[in-house]
C-alpha positions in Angstrom: -22.3 5.7 8.9 -18.4 4.6 9.6 -15.7 5.8 7.4 -11.5 4.2 7.9 -8.8 5.7 6.1 -5.5 2.5 5.9 -2.2 4.3 5.4 1.4 3.3 6.6 1.6 0.4 3.3 5.1 0.0 1.3 7.5 -2.2 -0.2 9.9 -4.1 2.7 12.5 -6.4 2.7 12.0 -9.7 4.3 12.4 -9.3 8.3 11.2 -6.1 8.2 8.9 -4.0 9.5 5.8 -1.6 8.3 3.2 0.4 10.9 -0.1 -0.1 9.2 -2.9 2.8 10.7 -6.5 3.1 10.3 -8.6 5.7 11.4 -12.2 5.3 12.0 -14.4 8.4 12.2 -18.5 8.5 12.6 -20.7 6.7 14.9 -18.7 3.5 15.5 -20.7 1.2 17.7 -18.9 0.4 21.0 -19.8 -3.4 20.3 -17.5 -2.8 17.1 -14.3 -4.3 16.8 -11.7 -2.8 14.9 -10.1 -6.0 12.3 -7.0 -6.0 9.5 -7.8 -8.4 6.8 -5.3 -9.0 4.1 -6.1 -10.1 0.6 -3.0 -11.7 -1.7 -3.5 -12.2 -5.9 -6.1 -15.4 -6.3 -6.5 -15.9 -2.3 -9.6 -15.1 -0.5 -9.7 -12.2 1.8 -8.5 -13.8 5.5 -8.3 -12.4 9.1 -5.9 -11.3 10.3 -6.2 -9.8 14.0 -8.3 -7.6 15.6 -9.2 -5.3 19.0 -12.4 -4.1 20.5 -13.5 -0.4 20.7 -12.1 0.6 23.7 -8.8 -1.6 23.2 -8.6 -4.2 26.0 -9.2 -7.2 24.1 -7.4 -8.5 20.6 -8.3 -11.6 18.5 -5.0 -13.2 16.5 -4.8 -15.2 13.8 -2.1 -18.2 13.7 -0.2 -15.9 11.2 0.3 -13.5 12.9 0.3 -14.4 16.3 4.0 -13.7 17.6 5.5 -10.8 14.5 2.4 -8.8 14.7 1.1 -6.4 17.2 -2.2 -4.1 17.6 -2.7 -1.5 19.2 -5.6 1.4 19.3 -4.9 5.2 20.5 -8.1 5.7 21.6 -7.8 9.8 21.4 -7.3 9.8 18.7 -9.6 7.0 16.8 -6.7 5.1 15.4 -5.2 1.3 15.3 -2.4 0.5 14.8 -0.9 -2.7 13.2 2.8 -3.5 13.8 4.3 -5.7 11.4 7.7 -7.4 12.5 9.9 -10.3 10.7 7.7 -9.8 7.5 7.9 -12.4 4.9 7.0 -12.7 1.2 3.9 -14.7 2.2 2.7 -11.9 4.3 2.9 -9.8 1.0 -1.1 -8.9 0.0 -3.7 -5.6 0.5 -4.2 -5.4 3.6 -8.0 -3.6 4.7 -8.8 -2.7 7.7 -12.4 -3.7 8.9 -15.0 -2.7 11.4 -18.2 -5.1 12.9 -19.3 -7.9 15.4 -16.9 -10.0 14.4 -15.0 -12.2 15.0 -13.3 -13.2 12.0 -16.1 -14.3 9.4 -15.5 -11.5 6.7 -19.8 -11.3 6.2 -19.8 -10.4 9.7 -17.6 -7.0 9.2 -19.9 -3.7 8.3 -17.6 -1.5 7.3 -14.4 -1.8 5.3 -11.0 0.6 4.2 -9.9 1.2 1.1 -6.8 -1.4 2.0 -3.3 -0.4 1.7 -1.1 -2.9 -0.3 2.4 -4.4 1.4 5.3 -6.2 -0.7 8.0 -7.9 1.3 10.5 -9.1 -0.9 13.1 -11.4 -0.6 
């Protein structure tokens, strides 16, 4: 069993930055990736970015490329999502997930409770 705990959401103005954290505990498979997804009201949950458990391989969605950066602190089993140049359309609940991925929601086995990000215009 894997437990994921997100933190770091909040309210920010357009152009601002936020850093989300996801701390994993439990028995994490070395084949797993840790990913960030987001879900806005009325929309399906969508893939944002992921990183392999070793912290070496990353995968970015088009919406994240150039503005978001994923990283991992291997000592603390924590994955960070640095979000810069935020836009109102980035407003959503952001979820941390663990699984083999790479993108489809059903391929991710474990999910955090989510953290809300609101970008004001």
